gemmi code that builds the backbone of each chain (N, CA, C; Angstrom):
import gemmi

chains = {
    "A": [
        ("MET", (125.707, 89.069, 96.716), (124.808, 88.501, 97.726), (123.434, 88.255, 97.091)),
        ("SER", (122.844, 87.121, 97.385), (121.486, 86.918, 96.926), (120.563, 87.076, 98.130)),
        ("LEU", (119.297, 87.242, 97.860), (118.310, 87.493, 98.917), (118.330, 86.437, 100.017)),
        ("LYS", (118.597, 85.193, 99.604), (118.559, 84.078, 100.564), (119.602, 84.247, 101.685)),
        ("GLU", (120.690, 84.934, 101.364), (121.769, 85.063, 102.358), (121.548, 86.256, 103.307)),
        ("LEU", (120.548, 87.106, 102.999), (120.381, 88.304, 103.808), (119.443, 88.101, 105.000)),
        ("GLN", (119.729, 88.850, 106.084), (118.907, 88.791, 107.265), (117.643, 89.622, 107.119)),
        ("ARG", (116.502, 89.037, 107.570), (115.231, 89.782, 107.430), (114.426, 89.702, 108.717)),
        ("ASP", (113.521, 90.678, 108.901), (112.681, 90.655, 110.111), (111.470, 89.733, 109.898)),
        ("ALA", (110.602, 89.674, 110.911), (109.471, 88.745, 110.881), (108.554, 88.996, 109.670)),
        ("ASP", (108.478, 90.252, 109.207), (107.624, 90.561, 108.054), (108.337, 90.407, 106.724)),
        ("GLY", (109.608, 90.020, 106.796), (110.353, 89.791, 105.548), (111.093, 91.016, 105.046)),
        ("HIS", (111.111, 92.104, 105.830), (111.865, 93.304, 105.410), (113.351, 93.097, 105.760)),
        ("LEU", (114.247, 93.619, 104.899), (115.673, 93.509, 105.176), (115.981, 94.167, 106.519)),
        ("THR", (116.859, 93.571, 107.308), (117.207, 94.223, 108.601), (118.304, 95.266, 108.363)),
        ("ASN", (119.126, 95.067, 107.334), (120.165, 96.072, 107.055), (119.917, 96.650, 105.665)),
        ("ASN", (119.439, 97.894, 105.636), (119.067, 98.457, 104.324), (120.273, 98.720, 103.412)),
        ("LYS", (121.495, 98.678, 103.997), (122.701, 98.888, 103.181), (122.996, 97.696, 102.280)),
        ("GLU", (122.419, 96.555, 102.604), (122.653, 95.354, 101.783), (121.780, 95.353, 100.527)),
        ("TRP", (120.865, 96.320, 100.449), (119.907, 96.391, 99.330), (120.596, 96.744, 98.015)),
        ("THR", (120.211, 96.061, 96.965), (120.677, 96.412, 95.619), (119.425, 96.327, 94.712)),
        ("GLU", (119.565, 96.801, 93.494), (118.427, 96.733, 92.566), (118.074, 95.290, 92.258)),
        ("GLU", (119.081, 94.435, 92.223), (118.830, 93.008, 91.981), (118.026, 92.402, 93.118)),
        ("ILE", (118.389, 92.770, 94.355), (117.649, 92.299, 95.536), (116.221, 92.786, 95.449)),
        ("ALA", (116.040, 94.031, 95.028), (114.679, 94.600, 94.907), (113.825, 93.749, 93.971)),
        ("LYS", (114.427, 93.323, 92.877), (113.678, 92.492, 91.909), (113.257, 91.175, 92.539)),
        ("GLU", (114.150, 90.591, 93.349), (113.806, 89.328, 94.029), (112.690, 89.560, 95.061)),
        ("LEU", (112.792, 90.660, 95.807), (111.756, 90.979, 96.814), (110.397, 91.213, 96.122)),
        ("ALA", (110.440, 91.898, 94.993), (109.203, 92.180, 94.241), (108.568, 90.857, 93.783)),
        ("ALA", (109.394, 89.940, 93.287), (108.854, 88.652, 92.827), (108.161, 87.921, 93.954)),
        ("GLU", (108.731, 88.028, 95.169), (108.111, 87.397, 96.368), (106.717, 87.977, 96.608)),
        ("GLU", (106.554, 89.254, 96.271), (105.276, 89.955, 96.486), (104.346, 89.802, 95.285)),
        ("GLY", (104.733, 89.023, 94.339), (103.892, 88.771, 93.159), (104.029, 89.827, 92.062)),
        ("ILE", (105.064, 90.682, 92.189), (105.290, 91.656, 91.135), (106.479, 91.168, 90.293)),
        ("ASP", (106.153, 90.678, 89.107), (107.202, 90.045, 88.265), (108.104, 91.023, 87.562)),
        ("LEU", (107.523, 92.193, 87.253), (108.343, 93.161, 86.506), (108.250, 94.516, 87.180)),
        ("LEU", (109.388, 95.070, 87.562), (109.411, 96.424, 88.134), (109.536, 97.418, 87.008)),
        ("THR", (108.490, 98.215, 86.788), (108.518, 99.202, 85.707), (109.148, 100.504, 86.230)),
        ("GLU", (109.302, 101.430, 85.310), (109.860, 102.744, 85.662), (108.984, 103.435, 86.734)),
        ("ARG", (107.667, 103.185, 86.689), (106.738, 103.745, 87.677), (106.982, 103.143, 89.048)),
        ("HIS", (107.201, 101.833, 89.103), (107.547, 101.180, 90.389), (108.823, 101.818, 90.976)),
        ("TRP", (109.813, 101.977, 90.101), (111.106, 102.499, 90.566), (110.988, 103.902, 91.116)),
        ("LYS", (110.086, 104.682, 90.510), (109.889, 106.040, 91.002), (109.467, 106.014, 92.485)),
        ("VAL", (108.541, 105.121, 92.779), (108.040, 104.979, 94.147), (109.124, 104.394, 95.062)),
        ("ILE", (109.758, 103.353, 94.603), (110.791, 102.673, 95.402), (111.945, 103.628, 95.768)),
        ("ASN", (112.401, 104.355, 94.759), (113.530, 105.279, 94.986), (113.147, 106.375, 95.967)),
        ("LEU", (111.885, 106.882, 95.844), (111.452, 107.937, 96.746), (111.336, 107.410, 98.184)),
        ("MET", (110.840, 106.171, 98.330), (110.744, 105.560, 99.650), (112.111, 105.476, 100.305)),
        ("ARG", (113.084, 105.017, 99.532), (114.463, 104.866, 100.051), (115.071, 106.211, 100.433)),
        ("LYS", (114.882, 107.166, 99.559), (115.474, 108.473, 99.780), (114.922, 109.078, 101.068)),
        ("GLU", (113.589, 109.054, 101.211), (112.932, 109.616, 102.384), (113.388, 108.884, 103.664)),
        ("PHE", (113.469, 107.582, 103.566), (113.881, 106.800, 104.750), (115.311, 107.133, 105.159)),
        ("LEU", (116.200, 107.199, 104.179), (117.614, 107.469, 104.506), (117.792, 108.878, 105.056)),
        ("GLU", (116.935, 109.816, 104.606), (117.034, 111.184, 105.097), (116.364, 111.368, 106.447)),
        ("LYS", (115.180, 110.771, 106.625), (114.362, 111.106, 107.805), (114.148, 109.939, 108.771)),
        ("GLY", (114.539, 108.753, 108.411), (114.393, 107.635, 109.334), (113.050, 106.938, 109.275)),
        ("ASP", (112.149, 107.390, 108.409), (110.886, 106.670, 108.238), (110.428, 106.837, 106.791)),
        ("ALA", (109.655, 105.861, 106.339), (109.115, 105.949, 104.958), (108.091, 107.065, 104.906)),
        ("PRO", (107.849, 107.671, 103.722), (106.859, 108.740, 103.640), (105.431, 108.209, 103.787)),
        ("SER", (104.482, 109.133, 104.088), (103.069, 108.769, 104.124), (102.616, 108.585, 102.681)),
        ("ILE", (101.449, 107.933, 102.513), (100.892, 107.743, 101.178), (100.694, 109.081, 100.484)),
        ("ARG", (100.232, 110.069, 101.249), (99.948, 111.378, 100.678), (101.237, 112.006, 100.152)),
        ("LYS", (102.294, 111.956, 100.948), (103.566, 112.536, 100.521), (104.115, 111.764, 99.327)),
        ("LEU", (103.984, 110.472, 99.400), (104.480, 109.604, 98.340), (103.826, 109.946, 97.003)),
        ("THR", (102.505, 110.120, 97.026), (101.792, 110.429, 95.767), (102.138, 111.829, 95.297)),
        ("LYS", (102.224, 112.780, 96.220), (102.536, 114.153, 95.840), (103.907, 114.292, 95.229)),
        ("GLU", (104.877, 113.624, 95.827), (106.244, 113.821, 95.359), (106.677, 112.895, 94.212)),
        ("SER", (105.998, 111.780, 94.091), (106.396, 110.852, 93.011), (105.660, 111.133, 91.701)),
        ("GLY", (104.491, 111.795, 91.834), (103.667, 112.006, 90.635), (102.863, 110.764, 90.285)),
        ("VAL", (102.961, 109.722, 91.121), (102.177, 108.516, 90.946), (100.939, 108.698, 91.838)),
        ("ASP", (99.747, 108.779, 91.252), (98.563, 109.069, 92.091), (98.087, 107.837, 92.868)),
        ("THR", (97.130, 108.066, 93.774), (96.705, 107.016, 94.681), (96.230, 105.761, 93.950)),
        ("LYS", (95.388, 105.966, 92.916), (94.855, 104.804, 92.181), (95.992, 103.974, 91.563)),
        ("GLU", (96.942, 104.700, 90.920), (98.052, 104.007, 90.292), (98.932, 103.286, 91.322)),
        ("LEU", (99.122, 103.957, 92.451), (99.947, 103.381, 93.524), (99.392, 102.021, 93.980)),
        ("TYR", (98.058, 102.014, 94.161), (97.433, 100.765, 94.604), (97.460, 99.702, 93.476)),
        ("ALA", (97.500, 100.185, 92.230), (97.567, 99.228, 91.097), (98.975, 98.665, 90.981)),
        ("LEU", (99.968, 99.513, 91.210), (101.374, 99.070, 91.120), (101.733, 98.109, 92.244)),
        ("PHE", (101.265, 98.430, 93.438), (101.567, 97.593, 94.603), (100.254, 97.105, 95.240)),
        ("PRO", (99.616, 96.126, 94.641), (98.303, 95.720, 95.157), (98.424, 95.159, 96.588)),
        ("LYS", (97.343, 95.277, 97.349), (97.274, 94.748, 98.706), (98.289, 95.400, 99.640)),
        ("GLY", (98.182, 96.712, 99.788), (99.016, 97.394, 100.774), (100.256, 98.035, 100.207)),
        ("PRO", (100.093, 99.174, 99.507), (101.219, 99.797, 98.802), (102.367, 100.246, 99.693)),
        ("ALA", (102.074, 100.883, 100.834), (103.154, 101.422, 101.659), (104.077, 100.308, 102.146)),
        ("LYS", (103.454, 99.274, 102.663), (104.198, 98.157, 103.217), (104.998, 97.431, 102.129)),
        ("LYS", (104.340, 97.192, 101.000), (104.988, 96.444, 99.908), (106.138, 97.230, 99.288)),
        ("ALA", (105.892, 98.524, 99.027), (106.938, 99.326, 98.416), (108.123, 99.448, 99.357)),
        ("ALA", (107.831, 99.546, 100.663), (108.921, 99.642, 101.655), (109.737, 98.352, 101.642)),
        ("LYS", (109.051, 97.235, 101.564), (109.742, 95.938, 101.580), (110.678, 95.817, 100.382)),
        ("ILE", (110.134, 96.175, 99.205), (110.940, 96.073, 97.985), (112.093, 97.079, 98.004)),
        ("ALA", (111.864, 98.207, 98.686), (112.892, 99.241, 98.771), (113.967, 98.892, 99.824)),
        ("GLY", (113.747, 97.763, 100.533), (114.750, 97.315, 101.492), (114.746, 98.064, 102.807)),
        ("ILE", (113.634, 98.716, 103.118), (113.536, 99.487, 104.372), (112.441, 98.920, 105.264)),
        ("PRO", (112.411, 99.290, 106.556), (111.359, 98.722, 107.428), (109.963, 99.200, 107.075)),
        ("LYS", (108.969, 98.501, 107.597), (107.583, 98.875, 107.414), (107.353, 100.315, 107.922)),
        ("PRO", (106.612, 101.155, 107.177), (106.425, 102.535, 107.654), (105.793, 102.612, 109.026)),
        ("LYS", (106.221, 103.575, 109.841), (105.698, 103.691, 111.204), (104.436, 104.531, 111.254)),
        ("GLY", (104.221, 105.423, 110.287), (103.084, 106.347, 110.341), (101.744, 105.690, 110.136)),
        ("CYS", (100.672, 106.428, 110.521), (99.323, 105.907, 110.393), (98.641, 106.323, 109.086)),
        ("VAL", (99.179, 107.318, 108.416), (98.568, 107.778, 107.181), (99.560, 107.659, 106.027)),
    ],
    "B": [
        ("MET", (79.775, 86.036, 111.679), (81.007, 85.482, 111.133), (81.840, 84.892, 112.253)),
        ("GLU", (82.412, 83.738, 111.974), (83.239, 83.106, 113.008), (84.672, 83.628, 112.913)),
        ("ASN", (85.175, 84.030, 114.051), (86.564, 84.509, 114.060), (87.272, 83.737, 115.156)),
        ("THR", (88.304, 83.022, 114.763), (89.000, 82.174, 115.712), (89.901, 82.957, 116.656)),
        ("GLY", (90.061, 84.251, 116.404), (90.841, 85.066, 117.323), (92.136, 85.546, 116.727)),
        ("ASN", (92.802, 84.755, 115.942), (94.063, 85.244, 115.377), (94.077, 85.257, 113.869)),
        ("GLU", (92.901, 85.155, 113.297), (92.734, 85.257, 111.852), (92.977, 86.723, 111.447)),
        ("PRO", (93.801, 87.005, 110.434), (93.985, 88.401, 110.054), (92.670, 89.023, 109.547)),
        ("ILE", (92.434, 90.300, 109.823), (91.232, 90.980, 109.364), (91.326, 91.169, 107.868)),
        ("LYS", (90.257, 90.772, 107.144), (90.287, 90.891, 105.681), (89.447, 92.052, 105.172)),
        ("LYS", (88.439, 92.439, 105.959), (87.494, 93.434, 105.479), (86.890, 94.187, 106.660)),
        ("VAL", (86.747, 95.518, 106.509), (86.102, 96.312, 107.544), (85.007, 97.180, 106.958)),
        ("SER", (83.928, 97.370, 107.715), (82.854, 98.279, 107.335), (82.783, 99.311, 108.447)),
        ("ILE", (82.980, 100.572, 108.086), (83.049, 101.601, 109.121), (81.823, 102.518, 109.018)),
        ("ILE", (81.096, 102.625, 110.112), (79.900, 103.484, 110.158), (80.285, 104.804, 110.826)),
        ("VAL", (79.995, 105.912, 110.184), (80.300, 107.246, 110.750), (78.989, 107.945, 111.038)),
        ("SER", (78.732, 108.197, 112.339), (77.443, 108.785, 112.689), (77.555, 110.207, 113.219)),
        ("LYS", (78.768, 110.693, 113.474), (78.902, 112.037, 114.054), (79.587, 113.004, 113.088)),
        ("GLY", (79.132, 114.242, 113.120), (79.605, 115.212, 112.122), (80.684, 116.170, 112.581)),
        ("SER", (81.187, 115.961, 113.803), (82.280, 116.842, 114.271), (83.600, 116.337, 113.723)),
        ("LEU", (84.593, 117.188, 113.772), (85.918, 116.793, 113.264), (86.437, 115.554, 113.978)),
        ("GLU", (86.231, 115.544, 115.331), (86.743, 114.396, 116.094), (85.851, 113.166, 115.911)),
        ("GLY", (84.676, 113.378, 115.305), (83.807, 112.246, 115.029), (84.163, 111.622, 113.689)),
        ("ILE", (84.631, 112.441, 112.762), (84.903, 111.994, 111.391), (86.322, 111.471, 111.168)),
        ("TYR", (87.302, 112.184, 111.666), (88.690, 111.819, 111.351), (89.126, 110.396, 111.769)),
        ("PRO", (88.771, 109.973, 112.983), (89.236, 108.624, 113.354), (88.763, 107.580, 112.330)),
        ("ALA", (87.538, 107.761, 111.859), (86.988, 106.807, 110.876), (87.752, 106.888, 109.552)),
        ("LEU", (88.080, 108.106, 109.127), (88.810, 108.272, 107.855), (90.219, 107.655, 107.973)),
        ("ILE", (90.852, 107.897, 109.109), (92.189, 107.341, 109.328), (92.152, 105.805, 109.350)),
        ("MET", (91.122, 105.272, 109.984), (91.020, 103.812, 110.048), (90.710, 103.200, 108.667)),
        ("ALA", (89.867, 103.866, 107.881), (89.555, 103.352, 106.554), (90.784, 103.390, 105.656)),
        ("ASN", (91.469, 104.514, 105.687), (92.689, 104.638, 104.880), (93.751, 103.655, 105.339)),
        ("GLY", (93.885, 103.522, 106.655), (94.861, 102.566, 107.220), (94.567, 101.145, 106.805)),
        ("ALA", (93.277, 100.814, 106.744), (92.891, 99.476, 106.315), (93.377, 99.218, 104.880)),
        ("ARG", (93.103, 100.175, 103.997), (93.518, 100.003, 102.603), (95.029, 99.922, 102.472)),
        ("MET", (95.752, 100.722, 103.296), (97.205, 100.662, 103.253), (97.738, 99.290, 103.603)),
        ("GLU", (96.983, 98.582, 104.447), (97.382, 97.249, 104.869), (96.835, 96.157, 103.942)),
        ("GLY", (96.130, 96.589, 102.898), (95.572, 95.607, 101.976), (94.258, 95.008, 102.473)),
        ("ILE", (93.623, 95.674, 103.446), (92.331, 95.195, 103.964), (91.217, 95.907, 103.194)),
        ("ASP", (90.220, 95.154, 102.754), (89.085, 95.764, 102.049), (88.335, 96.661, 103.014)),
        ("ALA", (87.837, 97.793, 102.517), (87.139, 98.692, 103.435), (85.949, 99.339, 102.746)),
        ("SER", (84.873, 99.589, 103.532), (83.823, 100.435, 103.022), (83.362, 101.338, 104.176)),
        ("MET", (82.865, 102.516, 103.805), (82.410, 103.487, 104.786), (80.929, 103.782, 104.563)),
        ("PHE", (80.193, 103.897, 105.674), (78.755, 104.114, 105.619), (78.495, 105.376, 106.468)),
        ("PHE", (78.086, 106.461, 105.815), (77.865, 107.724, 106.533), (76.408, 107.863, 106.865)),
        ("THR", (76.111, 108.116, 108.133), (74.710, 108.208, 108.569), (74.535, 109.409, 109.482)),
        ("PHE", (73.309, 109.856, 109.660), (72.985, 111.039, 110.492), (73.973, 112.178, 110.198)),
        ("PHE", (74.506, 112.820, 111.219), (75.371, 114.002, 110.999), (76.733, 113.614, 110.439)),
        ("GLY", (77.044, 112.340, 110.494), (78.287, 111.878, 109.895), (78.302, 112.152, 108.396)),
        ("MET", (77.111, 112.270, 107.794), (76.991, 112.568, 106.357), (77.635, 113.906, 105.979)),
        ("ASP", (77.793, 114.787, 106.969), (78.423, 116.097, 106.674), (79.797, 115.911, 106.003)),
        ("ALA", (80.449, 114.822, 106.291), (81.803, 114.578, 105.726), (81.756, 114.327, 104.218)),
        ("VAL", (80.590, 114.000, 103.695), (80.455, 113.721, 102.258), (79.407, 114.586, 101.556)),
        ("ILE", (78.861, 115.557, 102.303), (77.914, 116.503, 101.685), (78.719, 117.636, 101.105)),
        ("GLU", (78.572, 117.825, 99.807), (79.344, 118.823, 99.040), (79.467, 120.181, 99.771)),
        ("LYS", (78.344, 120.711, 100.250), (78.360, 122.036, 100.850), (78.866, 122.075, 102.268)),
        ("ARG", (79.004, 120.931, 102.887), (79.403, 120.919, 104.308), (80.814, 120.408, 104.558)),
        ("MET", (81.328, 119.567, 103.655), (82.554, 118.827, 103.943), (83.788, 119.685, 104.164)),
        ("ASP", (83.771, 120.920, 103.652), (84.928, 121.790, 103.852), (84.815, 122.609, 105.158)),
        ("TYR", (83.719, 122.407, 105.860), (83.504, 123.223, 107.074), (83.279, 122.352, 108.331)),
        ("ILE", (83.990, 121.274, 108.425), (83.860, 120.373, 109.574), (84.656, 120.970, 110.752)),
        ("LYS", (83.993, 121.045, 111.912), (84.622, 121.671, 113.054), (84.679, 120.807, 114.313)),
        ("VAL", (85.647, 121.159, 115.164), (85.757, 120.494, 116.482), (84.608, 120.968, 117.354)),
        ("ALA", (83.968, 120.072, 118.120), (82.929, 120.477, 119.051), (83.579, 121.016, 120.322)),
        ("THR", (83.356, 122.292, 120.632), (83.963, 122.862, 121.838), (82.991, 122.886, 123.004)),
        ("VAL", (81.741, 122.507, 122.774), (80.783, 122.397, 123.860), (80.370, 120.917, 123.947)),
        ("GLY", (80.299, 120.423, 125.167), (79.943, 119.027, 125.359), (81.043, 118.076, 124.911)),
        ("ASN", (82.279, 118.548, 124.959), (83.432, 117.711, 124.606), (84.420, 117.702, 125.734)),
        ("PRO", (84.241, 116.801, 126.722), (85.092, 116.824, 127.917), (86.577, 116.615, 127.583)),
        ("GLY", (86.879, 115.980, 126.440), (88.265, 115.762, 126.050), (89.062, 117.025, 125.858)),
        ("LEU", (88.391, 118.113, 125.574), (89.077, 119.376, 125.326), (89.482, 120.095, 126.635)),
        ("HIS", (88.923, 119.636, 127.747), (89.184, 120.235, 129.057), (88.953, 121.736, 129.042)),
        ("MET", (87.829, 122.087, 128.497), (87.451, 123.500, 128.372), (86.062, 123.601, 128.988)),
        ("SER", (85.816, 124.638, 129.835), (84.495, 124.719, 130.434), (83.468, 125.102, 129.372)),
        ("THR", (82.246, 124.659, 129.542), (81.190, 124.896, 128.578), (81.069, 126.373, 128.224)),
        ("ILE", (81.168, 127.203, 129.253), (81.010, 128.644, 129.038), (82.098, 129.217, 128.124)),
        ("VAL", (83.295, 128.639, 128.223), (84.396, 129.098, 127.330), (84.138, 128.559, 125.915)),
        ("GLY", (83.700, 127.322, 125.867), (83.440, 126.681, 124.586), (82.366, 127.390, 123.796)),
        ("MET", (81.483, 128.100, 124.533), (80.375, 128.798, 123.904), (80.760, 130.108, 123.219)),
        ("ILE", (81.925, 130.656, 123.598), (82.357, 131.942, 123.037), (82.411, 131.854, 121.519)),
        ("PRO", (81.793, 132.825, 120.821), (81.820, 132.758, 119.356), (83.244, 132.689, 118.830)),
        ("GLY", (83.467, 131.845, 117.866), (84.796, 131.725, 117.267), (85.665, 130.664, 117.943)),
        ("MET", (85.218, 130.167, 119.102), (86.024, 129.182, 119.840), (86.183, 127.881, 119.036)),
        ("SER", (85.101, 127.441, 118.446), (85.145, 126.189, 117.678), (86.054, 126.350, 116.459)),
        ("ALA", (85.946, 127.535, 115.819), (86.793, 127.808, 114.636), (88.252, 127.827, 115.035)),
        ("PHE", (88.534, 128.415, 116.217), (89.897, 128.507, 116.714), (90.474, 127.120, 117.001)),
        ("ALA", (89.687, 126.305, 117.753), (90.144, 124.960, 118.111), (90.340, 124.135, 116.836)),
        ("THR", (89.481, 124.335, 115.874), (89.595, 123.588, 114.594), (90.887, 123.967, 113.860)),
        ("LYS", (91.178, 125.269, 113.849), (92.375, 125.758, 113.170), (93.638, 125.149, 113.797)),
        ("MET", (93.667, 125.165, 115.116), (94.814, 124.609, 115.843), (94.996, 123.132, 115.510)),
        ("MET", (93.892, 122.425, 115.524), (93.957, 120.979, 115.297), (94.352, 120.660, 113.887)),
        ("LYS", (93.852, 121.437, 112.929), (94.184, 121.224, 111.519), (95.670, 121.435, 111.292)),
        ("LYS", (96.228, 122.399, 111.997), (97.639, 122.692, 111.871), (98.477, 121.481, 112.322)),
        ("GLU", (98.063, 120.874, 113.446), (98.761, 119.714, 113.950), (98.610, 118.539, 112.989)),
        ("MET", (97.423, 118.411, 112.402), (97.169, 117.294, 111.494), (97.997, 117.427, 110.216)),
        ("GLU", (98.114, 118.656, 109.748), (98.904, 118.897, 108.537), (100.354, 118.454, 108.753)),
        ("LYS", (100.863, 118.681, 109.950), (102.231, 118.273, 110.297), (102.383, 116.744, 110.145)),
        ("LEU", (101.314, 116.043, 110.467), (101.359, 114.558, 110.385), (100.950, 114.066, 108.996)),
        ("ASP", (100.739, 115.019, 108.077), (100.349, 114.681, 106.727), (98.964, 114.079, 106.641)),
        ("ILE", (98.074, 114.518, 107.587), (96.676, 114.074, 107.550), (95.932, 115.134, 106.703)),
        ("PRO", (95.353, 114.738, 105.560), (94.763, 115.738, 104.659), (93.436, 116.306, 105.143)),
        ("PRO", (92.992, 117.450, 104.565), (91.653, 117.955, 104.863), (90.587, 116.929, 104.417)),
        ("VAL", (89.362, 117.059, 104.955), (88.315, 116.052, 104.737), (88.126, 115.731, 103.226)),
        ("ARG", (87.974, 116.753, 102.412), (87.701, 116.520, 100.979), (88.814, 115.713, 100.334)),
        ("GLU", (90.039, 116.106, 100.559), (91.190, 115.403, 99.968), (91.278, 113.964, 100.517)),
        ("PHE", (90.968, 113.832, 101.809), (91.041, 112.520, 102.444), (90.024, 111.562, 101.837)),
        ("ILE", (88.816, 112.077, 101.615), (87.723, 111.266, 101.033), (88.138, 110.812, 99.633)),
        ("THR", (88.705, 111.715, 98.830), (89.163, 111.341, 97.492), (90.243, 110.269, 97.567)),
        ("MET", (91.187, 110.506, 98.474), (92.316, 109.575, 98.637), (91.838, 108.171, 99.033)),
        ("ILE", (90.888, 108.122, 99.963), (90.361, 106.840, 100.442), (89.582, 106.150, 99.316)),
        ("HIS", (88.807, 106.931, 98.583), (88.029, 106.347, 97.486), (88.942, 105.837, 96.379)),
        ("ASP", (89.963, 106.626, 96.040), (90.940, 106.195, 95.034), (91.684, 104.941, 95.498)),
        ("ALA", (91.798, 104.769, 96.797), (92.499, 103.610, 97.345), (91.617, 102.346, 97.269)),
        ("GLY", (90.381, 102.527, 96.821), (89.505, 101.385, 96.617), (88.466, 101.166, 97.698)),
        ("CYS", (88.322, 102.145, 98.598), (87.307, 102.040, 99.662), (85.956, 102.502, 99.077)),
        ("GLU", (84.916, 101.722, 99.325), (83.581, 102.097, 98.856), (82.954, 103.091, 99.842)),
        ("ILE", (82.231, 104.052, 99.335), (81.624, 105.065, 100.209), (80.118, 105.171, 99.977)),
        ("TYR", (79.380, 105.017, 101.085), (77.925, 105.012, 100.994), (77.296, 106.010, 101.964)),
        ("ALA", (76.110, 106.515, 101.588), (75.333, 107.361, 102.508), (74.081, 106.550, 102.877)),
        ("CYS", (73.564, 106.837, 104.077), (72.449, 106.074, 104.644), (71.124, 106.609, 104.106)),
        ("LYS", (70.324, 105.711, 103.562), (69.065, 106.062, 102.918), (68.090, 106.754, 103.910)),
        ("ALA", (67.947, 106.205, 105.085), (67.024, 106.759, 106.087), (67.410, 108.198, 106.398)),
        ("SER", (68.722, 108.437, 106.596), (69.186, 109.795, 106.921), (69.002, 110.737, 105.759)),
        ("VAL", (69.259, 110.253, 104.563), (69.091, 111.072, 103.359), (67.648, 111.528, 103.221)),
        ("GLU", (66.737, 110.602, 103.496), (65.312, 110.967, 103.420), (64.896, 111.896, 104.540)),
        ("MET", (65.437, 111.650, 105.739), (65.095, 112.473, 106.895), (65.534, 113.918, 106.705)),
        ("PHE", (66.721, 114.093, 106.118), (67.251, 115.453, 105.902), (66.854, 116.024, 104.530)),
        ("HIS", (65.984, 115.345, 103.821), (65.535, 115.787, 102.485), (66.703, 116.053, 101.527)),
        ("LEU", (67.598, 115.088, 101.447), (68.747, 115.206, 100.565), (68.580, 114.310, 99.340)),
        ("ALA", (69.457, 114.509, 98.338), (69.471, 113.626, 97.160), (70.924, 113.372, 96.791)),
        ("LYS", (71.131, 112.444, 95.869), (72.499, 112.051, 95.462), (73.328, 113.272, 95.041)),
        ("LYS", (72.653, 114.252, 94.412), (73.377, 115.440, 93.911), (73.947, 116.305, 95.040)),
        ("ASP", (73.468, 116.136, 96.256), (73.979, 116.920, 97.380), (75.309, 116.373, 97.905)),
        ("PHE", (75.676, 115.205, 97.428), (76.889, 114.545, 97.929), (78.084, 114.714, 96.992)),
        ("CYS", (79.264, 114.567, 97.560), (80.477, 114.640, 96.716), (80.491, 113.420, 95.783)),
        ("LYS", (81.274, 113.511, 94.702), (81.241, 112.491, 93.655), (81.756, 111.127, 94.125)),
        ("GLU", (82.485, 111.106, 95.239), (83.037, 109.830, 95.740), (81.975, 108.917, 96.331)),
        ("VAL", (80.798, 109.489, 96.682), (79.744, 108.651, 97.251), (79.226, 107.705, 96.170)),
        ("ASP", (79.437, 106.406, 96.383), (79.099, 105.416, 95.350), (77.604, 105.209, 95.247)),
        ("ASP", (76.923, 105.288, 96.388), (75.473, 105.026, 96.350), (74.828, 105.427, 97.689)),
        ("ILE", (73.498, 105.539, 97.630), (72.726, 105.751, 98.855), (72.051, 104.409, 99.125)),
        ("ILE", (72.345, 103.820, 100.270), (71.849, 102.448, 100.492), (71.113, 102.315, 101.845)),
        ("SER", (70.263, 101.291, 101.897), (69.490, 101.020, 103.089), (70.357, 100.222, 104.088)),
        ("VAL", (69.850, 100.119, 105.301), (70.564, 99.333, 106.306), (70.741, 97.871, 105.843)),
        ("GLY", (69.688, 97.352, 105.215), (69.744, 95.977, 104.730), (70.875, 95.786, 103.713)),
        ("GLN", (70.973, 96.739, 102.787), (72.021, 96.672, 101.766), (73.396, 96.795, 102.427)),
        ("PHE", (73.448, 97.641, 103.465), (74.733, 97.820, 104.184), (75.187, 96.488, 104.774)),
        ("TYR", (74.262, 95.770, 105.407), (74.612, 94.480, 105.991), (75.023, 93.475, 104.911)),
        ("GLU", (74.322, 93.523, 103.775), (74.682, 92.620, 102.661), (76.116, 92.893, 102.205)),
        ("LYS", (76.424, 94.181, 102.029), (77.752, 94.557, 101.561), (78.816, 94.296, 102.596)),
        ("SER", (78.398, 94.184, 103.852), (79.361, 93.949, 104.935), (79.624, 92.468, 105.202)),
        ("ALA", (79.106, 91.593, 104.340), (79.303, 90.148, 104.560), (80.780, 89.848, 104.767)),
        ("GLY", (81.080, 89.179, 105.829), (82.464, 88.791, 106.112), (83.338, 89.897, 106.675)),
        ("ALA", (82.727, 91.069, 106.932), (83.525, 92.201, 107.423), (83.385, 92.377, 108.934)),
        ("GLN", (84.353, 93.062, 109.505), (84.257, 93.513, 110.895), (83.563, 94.867, 110.804)),
        ("ILE", (82.534, 95.085, 111.631), (81.825, 96.367, 111.560), (82.308, 97.282, 112.698)),
        ("ILE", (82.686, 98.493, 112.339), (83.188, 99.456, 113.305), (82.225, 100.645, 113.336)),
        ("PHE", (81.754, 101.024, 114.500), (80.819, 102.151, 114.614), (81.504, 103.319, 115.296)),
        ("THR", (81.506, 104.483, 114.648), (82.135, 105.653, 115.312), (81.132, 106.796, 115.404)),
    ],
}
model = gemmi.Model(1)
for chain_id, residues in chains.items():
    chain = gemmi.Chain(chain_id)
    for i, (resn, *xyz) in enumerate(residues, 1):
        res = gemmi.Residue()
        res.name, res.seqid = resn, gemmi.SeqId(i, " ")
        for name, pos in zip(("N", "CA", "C"), xyz):
            atom = gemmi.Atom()
            atom.name, atom.element = name, gemmi.Element(name[0])
            atom.pos, atom.b_iso = gemmi.Position(*pos), 0.0
            res.add_atom(atom)
        chain.add_residue(res)
    model.add_chain(chain)
structure = gemmi.Structure()
structure.add_model(model)
structure.setup_entities()
């Protein structure tokens, strides 16, 4: 399946997170202007997915930085213009519901 | 600035004038939330709001238990020694559950997220303070005029 065939919500997040693959993640990242997903990006993306699949929501920025070892500055550098939303999109999960 | 009504917000300037926990946190949450959404943000601490960025005060921010009708507590009860510390402890516990950090950690997090942090020159002079009295995240002490210059194109929020 390529990204074009998948259903997405108004913000462009996948509606079915089970359809997500690493290849799809690369396509989603390119849409967000991230041409290359580094090992640091993957650390964040994988943690976002894991937390969502376990708890039903993406982690807060604080939890994300504490558990991934990627600090706030780096997080904003990896995912410019809104890290939580962007990382969630690339991870194939909905926009985080939390305020922090 | 002209806003047609449905233009997405690109920049916010948040003024914090109160030094109680309930005066400071909403502003911190809004500033952090703005950065999370990719919105540029700056914070301007004035009057007692400066307590949130004063090195010796920022770890001791408390809920106001007197003159705070939202707590539904009579003034006489709110006056009991230790009541403010107790209410603060309860509230901090609830905030921790939501992953809302303590003031110092929150200020660092917001600053690392790219939010600029300023203290108000008039207030600094009034309280006989200097740059060294503030936490390292405070970028500068600026006048009202400078604040407006830096807020060009921003929505200004006063708390």
